[in-house]
C-alpha positions, -999 to 999 in steps of 0.1 A, spaced: 0 0 0 14 34 -10 22 59 16 -7 83 22 -33 58 9 -66 59 28 -75 23 18 -70 9 53 -96 32 68 -132 22 74 -161 43 60 -167 55 96 -131 67 100 -132 84 66 -165 102 76 -150 113 110 -118 126 93 -140 145 68 -160 162 97 -128 171 115 -114 185 82 -144 207 77 -141 222 112 -103 228 107 -112 247 75 -137 268 94 -108 277 118 -87 289 89 -65 260 80 -57 253 43 -74 224 26 -43 203 26 -35 210 63 -71 204 72 -70 170 56 -38 162 75 -54 173 108 -85 152 101 -66 119 95 -40 126 122 -69 130 147 -85 97 135 -52 80 138 -47 93 173 -82 81 184 -82 47 167 -44 40 168 -43 33 130 -66 16 105 -94 -7 115 -96 -30 85 -82 -65 85 -44 -67 87 -41 -35 108 -41 -53 141 -69 -61 165 -83 -53 199 -72 -17 202 -92 6 224 -104 40 211 -91 71 227 -115 101 228 -91 126 244 -88 148 214 -126 150 210 -129 159 247 -103 186 243 -120 201 212 -154 201 231 -138 219 260 -122 245 237 -155 252 219 -174 255 251 -149 280 265 -150 300 233 -187 302 234 -188 311 270 -165 341 264 -186 355 236 
């Protein structure tokens, strides 16, 4: 598999990365950087791909989602 290939991601992971990418664009990141942020966050949460051959039994970490939620809540509170 070529480097940068998104083949090992499930449809759910791709969808999550796309949503994260959209919010990064709203915050002012370029399209390329937003895509990098999206997949980096999904990798951090899921510890890599989820399809067969990518290892099994890895727990999901939601730390980055929690951090983003806190940041957004604080920002709204200060408005």
